[in-house]
GUKE-474787 format. One record per residue: x, y, z of N, C-alpha, C, O in turn; residue number from 1. Coordinates in nm, 4 decimals. Example, Ala and Ser with C-alpha at 12.3 -4.5 7.8 and 13.67 -1.06 7.14 Angstrom:
nx:1.3190&ny:-0.5690&nz:0.7800&cax:1.2300&cay:-0.4500&caz:0.7800&cx:1.3200&cy:-0.3300&cz:0.7800&ox:1.4236&oy:-0.3319&oz:0.8465&num:1 .
nx:1.2850&ny:-0.2250&nz:0.7080&cax:1.3670&cay:-0.1060&caz:0.7140&cx:1.2900&cy:0.0030&cz:0.7870&ox:1.3409&oy:0.1138&oz:0.8039&num:2 .
***
This chain:
nx:1.5880&ny:0.1460&nz:-0.5579&cax:1.5359&cay:0.0981&caz:-0.4333&cx:1.4186&cy:0.1877&cz:-0.3931&ox:1.4206&oy:0.3091&oz:-0.4130&num:1 .
nx:1.3162&ny:0.1234&nz:-0.3358&cax:1.1944&cay:0.1955&caz:-0.3017&cx:1.1529&cy:0.1671&cz:-0.1575&ox:1.1924&oy:0.0666&oz:-0.0985&num:2 .
nx:1.0736&ny:0.2567&nz:-0.1031&cax:1.0190&cay:0.2460&caz:0.0309&cx:0.8694&cy:0.2675&cz:0.0218&ox:0.8236&oy:0.3583&oz:-0.0476&num:3 .
nx:0.7926&ny:0.1848&nz:0.0915&cax:0.6472&cay:0.2022&caz:0.0975&cx:0.6110&cy:0.2551&cz:0.2354&ox:0.6640&oy:0.2092&oz:0.3366&num:4 .
nx:0.5194&ny:0.3530&nz:0.2384&cax:0.4721&cay:0.4071&caz:0.3654&cx:0.3214&cy:0.4233&cz:0.3600&ox:0.2625&oy:0.4339&oz:0.2524&num:5 .
nx:0.2603&ny:0.4250&nz:0.4761&cax:0.1159&cay:0.4455&caz:0.4869&cx:0.0874&cy:0.5273&cz:0.6106&ox:0.1644&oy:0.5256&oz:0.7066&num:6 .
nx:-0.0246&ny:0.5995&nz:0.6080&cax:-0.0525&cay:0.6861&caz:0.7221&cx:-0.1986&cy:0.7000&cz:0.7553&ox:-0.2826&oy:0.6218&oz:0.7107&num:7 .
nx:-0.2276&ny:0.8011&nz:0.8347&cax:-0.3628&cay:0.8262&caz:0.8827&cx:-0.4612&cy:0.8620&cz:0.7718&ox:-0.5820&oy:0.8457&oz:0.7891&num:8 .
nx:-0.4114&ny:0.9103&nz:0.6586&cax:-0.4991&cay:0.9533&caz:0.5490&cx:-0.5428&cy:0.8387&cz:0.4587&ox:-0.6188&oy:0.8618&oz:0.3647&num:9 .
nx:-0.4973&ny:0.7153&nz:0.4839&cax:-0.5370&cay:0.6002&caz:0.4044&cx:-0.4629&cy:0.5867&cz:0.2729&ox:-0.5026&oy:0.5061&oz:0.1888&num:10 .
nx:-0.3572&ny:0.6624&nz:0.2527&cax:-0.2825&cay:0.6601&caz:0.1272&cx:-0.1520&cy:0.5817&cz:0.1462&ox:-0.0773&oy:0.6047&oz:0.2413&num:11 .
nx:-0.1267&ny:0.4886&nz:0.0533&cax:0.0017&cay:0.4188&caz:0.0488&cx:0.0894&cy:0.4953&cz:-0.0492&ox:0.0487&oy:0.5216&oz:-0.1624&num:12 .
nx:0.2089&ny:0.5308&nz:-0.0058&cax:0.3017&cay:0.6056&caz:-0.0901&cx:0.4264&cy:0.5223&cz:-0.1170&ox:0.4802&oy:0.4572&oz:-0.0275&num:13 .
nx:0.4708&ny:0.5260&nz:-0.2415&cax:0.5926&cay:0.4572&caz:-0.2815&cx:0.6983&cy:0.5625&cz:-0.3103&ox:0.6817&oy:0.6449&oz:-0.4003&num:14 .
nx:0.8065&ny:0.5599&nz:-0.2342&cax:0.9130&cay:0.6593&caz:-0.2432&cx:1.0328&cy:0.6013&cz:-0.3163&ox:1.0713&oy:0.4868&oz:-0.2924&num:15 .
nx:1.0918&ny:0.6801&nz:-0.4052&cax:1.2152&cay:0.6442&caz:-0.4738&cx:1.3304&cy:0.6923&cz:-0.3856&ox:1.3520&oy:0.8126&oz:-0.3708&num:16 .
nx:1.4032&ny:0.5988&nz:-0.3280&cax:1.5095&cay:0.6364&caz:-0.2343&cx:1.6289&cy:0.7018&cz:-0.3024&ox:1.7003&oy:0.7803&oz:-0.2401&num:17 .
nx:1.6511&ny:0.6704&nz:-0.4289&cax:1.7636&cay:0.7309&caz:-0.4997&cx:1.7387&cy:0.8799&cz:-0.5239&ox:1.8261&oy:0.9628&oz:-0.4985&num:18 .
nx:1.6201&ny:0.9132&nz:-0.5727&cax:1.5896&cay:1.0539&caz:-0.6010&cx:1.5311&cy:1.1263&cz:-0.4798&ox:1.5223&oy:1.2491&oz:-0.4778&num:19 .
nx:1.4909&ny:1.0478&nz:-0.3778&cax:1.4273&cay:1.1019&caz:-0.2574&cx:1.2968&cy:1.1749&cz:-0.2880&ox:1.2634&oy:1.2752&oz:-0.2249&num:20 .
nx:1.2232&ny:1.1214&nz:-0.3875&cax:1.0956&cay:1.1806&caz:-0.4274&cx:0.9862&cy:1.0760&cz:-0.4264&ox:1.0120&oy:0.9559&oz:-0.4347&num:21 .
nx:0.8634&ny:1.1244&nz:-0.4160&cax:0.7469&cay:1.0369&caz:-0.4218&cx:0.7344&cy:0.9799&cz:-0.5617&ox:0.7338&oy:1.0545&oz:-0.6596&num:22 .
nx:0.7244&ny:0.8475&nz:-0.5720&cax:0.7088&cay:0.7835&caz:-0.7010&cx:0.5636&cy:0.7735&cz:-0.7411&ox:0.5244&oy:0.8238&oz:-0.8464&num:23 .
nx:0.4828&ny:0.7090&nz:-0.6581&cax:0.3399&cay:0.6931&caz:-0.6854&cx:0.2664&cy:0.6772&cz:-0.5540&ox:0.3281&oy:0.6610&oz:-0.4487&num:24 .
nx:0.1351&ny:0.6818&nz:-0.5603&cax:0.0555&cay:0.6603&caz:-0.4392&cx:-0.0733&cy:0.5875&cz:-0.4752&ox:-0.1216&oy:0.5956&oz:-0.5882&num:25 .
nx:-0.1276&ny:0.5166&nz:-0.3776&cax:-0.2513&cay:0.4406&caz:-0.3928&cx:-0.3499&cy:0.4887&cz:-0.2874&ox:-0.3158&oy:0.4975&oz:-0.1695&num:26 .
nx:-0.4712&ny:0.5195&nz:-0.3293&cax:-0.5704&cay:0.5757&caz:-0.2366&cx:-0.6903&cy:0.4825&cz:-0.2195&ox:-0.8045&oy:0.5281&oz:-0.2237&num:27 .
nx:-0.6665&ny:0.3557&nz:-0.2007&cax:-0.7743&cay:0.2574&caz:-0.1925&cx:-0.8356&cy:0.2429&cz:-0.0534&ox:-0.9494&oy:0.1976&oz:-0.0412&num:28 .
nx:-0.7630&ny:0.2800&nz:0.0506&cax:-0.8152&cay:0.2640&caz:0.1871&cx:-0.8978&cy:0.3857&cz:0.2284&ox:-0.8730&oy:0.4980&oz:0.1843&num:29 .
nx:-0.9966&ny:0.3602&nz:0.3143&cax:-1.0824&cay:0.4674&caz:0.3653&cx:-1.0576&cy:0.4950&cz:0.5131&ox:-1.1314&oy:0.5704&oz:0.5765&num:30 .
nx:-0.9530&ny:0.4332&nz:0.5670&cax:-0.9184&cay:0.4570&caz:0.7073&cx:-0.7665&cy:0.4472&cz:0.7226&ox:-0.6944&oy:0.4208&oz:0.6264&num:31 .
nx:-0.7208&ny:0.4686&nz:0.8430&cax:-0.5779&cay:0.4693&caz:0.8745&cx:-0.5110&cy:0.3385&cz:0.8338&ox:-0.5643&oy:0.2304&oz:0.8590&num:32 .
nx:-0.3951&ny:0.3484&nz:0.7714&cax:-0.3173&cay:0.2308&caz:0.7341&cx:-0.2336&cy:0.1867&cz:0.8540&ox:-0.1676&oy:0.2677&oz:0.9191&num:33 .
nx:-0.2382&ny:0.0565&nz:0.8813&cax:-0.1675&cay:0.0038&caz:0.9973&cx:-0.0399&cy:-0.0707&cz:0.9614&ox:0.0474&oy:-0.0883&oz:1.0464&num:34 .
nx:-0.0279&ny:-0.1154&nz:0.8347&cax:0.0905&cay:-0.1912&caz:0.7949&cx:0.1064&cy:-0.1903&cz:0.6435&ox:0.0076&oy:-0.1898&oz:0.5702&num:35 .
nx:0.2309&ny:-0.1899&nz:0.5970&cax:0.2620&cay:-0.2085&caz:0.4547&cx:0.3769&cy:-0.3077&cz:0.4439&ox:0.4695&oy:-0.3056&oz:0.5250&num:36 .
nx:0.3705&ny:-0.3945&nz:0.3435&cax:0.4743&cay:-0.4953&caz:0.3215&cx:0.4921&cy:-0.5205&cz:0.1732&ox:0.3963&oy:-0.5147&oz:0.0962&num:37 .
nx:0.6155&ny:-0.5486&nz:0.1335&cax:0.6488&cay:-0.5823&caz:-0.0049&cx:0.6483&cy:-0.7329&cz:-0.0228&ox:0.6733&oy:-0.8073&oz:0.0720&num:38 .
nx:0.6193&ny:-0.7789&nz:-0.1464&cax:0.6416&cay:-0.9195&caz:-0.1768&cx:0.7907&cy:-0.9403&cz:-0.2010&ox:0.8671&oy:-0.8439&oz:-0.2049&num:39 .
nx:0.8315&ny:-1.0636&nz:-0.2168&cax:0.9740&cay:-1.0940&caz:-0.2298&cx:1.0363&cy:-1.0365&cz:-0.3567&ox:1.1570&oy:-1.0130&oz:-0.3607&num:40 .
nx:0.9550&ny:-1.0135&nz:-0.4613&cax:1.0076&cay:-0.9582&caz:-0.5856&cx:1.0000&cy:-0.8067&cz:-0.5943&ox:1.0369&oy:-0.7484&oz:-0.6962&num:41 .
nx:0.9522&ny:-0.7421&nz:-0.4877&cax:0.9395&cay:-0.5957&caz:-0.4815&cx:0.8508&cy:-0.5385&cz:-0.5923&ox:0.8766&oy:-0.4291&oz:-0.6425&num:42 .
nx:0.7470&ny:-0.6120&nz:-0.6300&cax:0.6549&cay:-0.5632&caz:-0.7330&cx:0.5133&cy:-0.5446&cz:-0.6808&ox:0.4307&oy:-0.4798&oz:-0.7451&num:43 .
nx:0.4853&ny:-0.6022&nz:-0.5630&cax:0.3519&cay:-0.5939&caz:-0.5038&cx:0.3642&cy:-0.5419&cz:-0.3611&ox:0.4506&oy:-0.5851&oz:-0.2848&num:44 .
nx:0.2756&ny:-0.4477&nz:-0.3264&cax:0.2681&cay:-0.3970&caz:-0.1899&cx:0.1350&cy:-0.4388&cz:-0.1301&ox:0.0297&oy:-0.4194&oz:-0.1907&num:45 .
nx:0.1406&ny:-0.4959&nz:-0.0114&cax:0.0201&cay:-0.5287&caz:0.0645&cx:0.0054&cy:-0.4253&cz:0.1744&ox:0.1015&oy:-0.3942&oz:0.2448&num:46 .
nx:-0.1153&ny:-0.3720&nz:0.1890&cax:-0.1407&cay:-0.2748&caz:0.2959&cx:-0.2645&cy:-0.3158&cz:0.3723&ox:-0.3593&oy:-0.3696&oz:0.3151&num:47 .
nx:-0.2631&ny:-0.2901&nz:0.5022&cax:-0.3797&cay:-0.3199&caz:0.5858&cx:-0.4254&cy:-0.1909&cz:0.6538&ox:-0.3477&oy:-0.0976&oz:0.6740&num:48 .
nx:-0.5541&ny:-0.1890&nz:0.6883&cax:-0.6097&cay:-0.0677&caz:0.7485&cx:-0.6707&cy:-0.0973&cz:0.8844&ox:-0.6859&oy:-0.2128&oz:0.9242&num:49 .
nx:-0.7044&ny:0.0070&nz:0.9525&cax:-0.7619&cay:0.0000&caz:1.0858&cx:-0.8963&cy:-0.0724&cz:1.0885&ox:-0.9335&oy:-0.1294&oz:1.1911&num:50 .
nx:-0.9692&ny:-0.0709&nz:0.9775&cax:-1.1013&cay:-0.1350&caz:0.9728&cx:-1.0952&cy:-0.2786&cz:0.9231&ox:-1.1995&oy:-0.3393&oz:0.8991&num:51 .
nx:-0.9743&ny:-0.3350&nz:0.9068&cax:-0.9605&cay:-0.4760&caz:0.8744&cx:-0.9522&cy:-0.5099&cz:0.7275&ox:-0.9696&oy:-0.6263&oz:0.6914&num:52 .
nx:-0.9261&ny:-0.4129&nz:0.6405&cax:-0.9090&cay:-0.4437&caz:0.4987&cx:-0.7610&cy:-0.4620&cz:0.4665&ox:-0.6739&oy:-0.3975&oz:0.5248&num:53 .
nx:-0.7358&ny:-0.5521&nz:0.3719&cax:-0.6013&cay:-0.5730&caz:0.3184&cx:-0.6122&cy:-0.5563&cz:0.1677&ox:-0.6983&oy:-0.6172&oz:0.1042&num:54 .
nx:-0.5253&ny:-0.4741&nz:0.1104&cax:-0.5287&cay:-0.4481&caz:-0.0336&cx:-0.3906&cy:-0.4752&cz:-0.0919&ox:-0.2888&oy:-0.4343&oz:-0.0361&num:55 .
nx:-0.3891&ny:-0.5456&nz:-0.2057&cax:-0.2663&cay:-0.5715&caz:-0.2782&cx:-0.2615&cy:-0.4814&cz:-0.4004&ox:-0.3578&oy:-0.4739&oz:-0.4766&num:56 .
nx:-0.1487&ny:-0.4128&nz:-0.4189&cax:-0.1282&cay:-0.3247&caz:-0.5344&cx:-0.0073&cy:-0.3700&cz:-0.6143&ox:0.0966&oy:-0.4042&oz:-0.5580&num:57 .
nx:-0.0220&ny:-0.3699&nz:-0.7463&cax:0.0894&cay:-0.3943&caz:-0.8362&cx:0.1611&cy:-0.2608&cz:-0.8557&ox:0.1050&oy:-0.1686&oz:-0.9150&num:58 .
nx:0.2817&ny:-0.2500&nz:-0.8074&cax:0.3547&cay:-0.1232&caz:-0.8104&cx:0.3919&cy:-0.0833&cz:-0.9533&ox:0.3971&oy:0.0355&oz:-0.9849&num:59 .
nx:0.4174&ny:-0.1803&nz:-1.0383&cax:0.4591&cay:-0.1509&caz:-1.1760&cx:0.3423&cy:-0.0958&cz:-1.2585&ox:0.3567&oy:0.0062&oz:-1.3260&num:60 .
nx:0.2266&ny:-0.1630&nz:-1.2531&cax:0.1117&cay:-0.1179&caz:-1.3328&cx:0.0279&cy:-0.0122&cz:-1.2621&ox:-0.0430&oy:0.0649&oz:-1.3267&num:61 .
nx:0.0361&ny:-0.0088&nz:-1.1284&cax:-0.0465&cay:0.0835&caz:-1.0513&cx:-0.1862&cy:0.0317&cz:-1.0240&ox:-0.2698&oy:0.1045&oz:-0.9704&num:62 .
nx:-0.2132&ny:-0.0937&nz:-1.0601&cax:-0.3470&cay:-0.1510&caz:-1.0433&cx:-0.3645&cy:-0.2196&cz:-0.9087&ox:-0.2697&oy:-0.2728&oz:-0.8510&num:63 .
nx:-0.4892&ny:-0.2172&nz:-0.8599&cax:-0.5243&cay:-0.2937&caz:-0.7415&cx:-0.5419&cy:-0.4386&cz:-0.7851&ox:-0.6159&oy:-0.4661&oz:-0.8796&num:64 .
nx:-0.4753&ny:-0.5311&nz:-0.7181&cax:-0.4808&cay:-0.6721&caz:-0.7530&cx:-0.5919&cy:-0.7438&cz:-0.6776&ox:-0.6668&oy:-0.8224&oz:-0.7356&num:65 .
nx:-0.6021&ny:-0.7165&nz:-0.5491&cax:-0.6996&cay:-0.7863&caz:-0.4658&cx:-0.7366&cy:-0.7019&cz:-0.3447&ox:-0.6613&oy:-0.6146&oz:-0.3016&num:66 .
nx:-0.8547&ny:-0.7307&nz:-0.2912&cax:-0.9065&cay:-0.6607&caz:-0.1748&cx:-0.9663&cy:-0.7658&cz:-0.0813&ox:-1.0556&oy:-0.8402&oz:-0.1220&num:67 .
nx:-0.9188&ny:-0.7729&nz:0.0429&cax:-0.9682&cay:-0.8669&caz:0.1416&cx:-1.0256&cy:-0.7907&cz:0.2593&ox:-0.9752&oy:-0.6842&oz:0.2951&num:68 .
nx:-1.1309&ny:-0.8443&nz:0.3198&cax:-1.1892&cay:-0.7809&caz:0.4373&cx:-1.2066&cy:-0.8853&cz:0.5466&ox:-1.2642&oy:-0.9917&oz:0.5241&num:69 .
nx:-1.1567&ny:-0.8539&nz:0.6634&cax:-1.1699&cay:-0.9455&caz:0.7768&cx:-1.3154&cy:-0.9494&cz:0.8197&ox:-1.3796&oy:-0.8452&oz:0.8335&num:70 .
nx:-1.3677&ny:-1.0703&nz:0.8410&cax:-1.5063&cay:-1.0826&caz:0.8843&cx:-1.5275&cy:-1.0178&cz:1.0186&ox:-1.4445&oy:-1.0292&oz:1.1088&num:71 .
nx:-1.6391&ny:-0.9499&nz:1.0309&cax:-1.6714&cay:-0.8813&caz:1.1547&cx:-1.6165&cy:-0.7412&cz:1.1624&ox:-1.6390&oy:-0.6709&oz:1.2609&num:72 .
nx:-1.5441&ny:-0.6992&nz:1.0592&cax:-1.4881&cay:-0.5633&caz:1.0583&cx:-1.5773&cy:-0.4683&cz:0.9828&ox:-1.5460&oy:-0.3498&oz:0.9718&num:73 .
***
């Protein structure tokens, strides 16, 4: 079981709840993260930032899947 967190530094962190250690992290955002959510299969994390970007990460491969930017942001 895993937990995703995001903070003021723009880094999304994936925590392994069994070992209570950091599993991996994604540094794609350049501003504060406002939200993180898992897909239903627990393989993709979506994160949003204060400047209106949304980034999808594949947790298994560690790759960025997509990057969206809200117009006007």
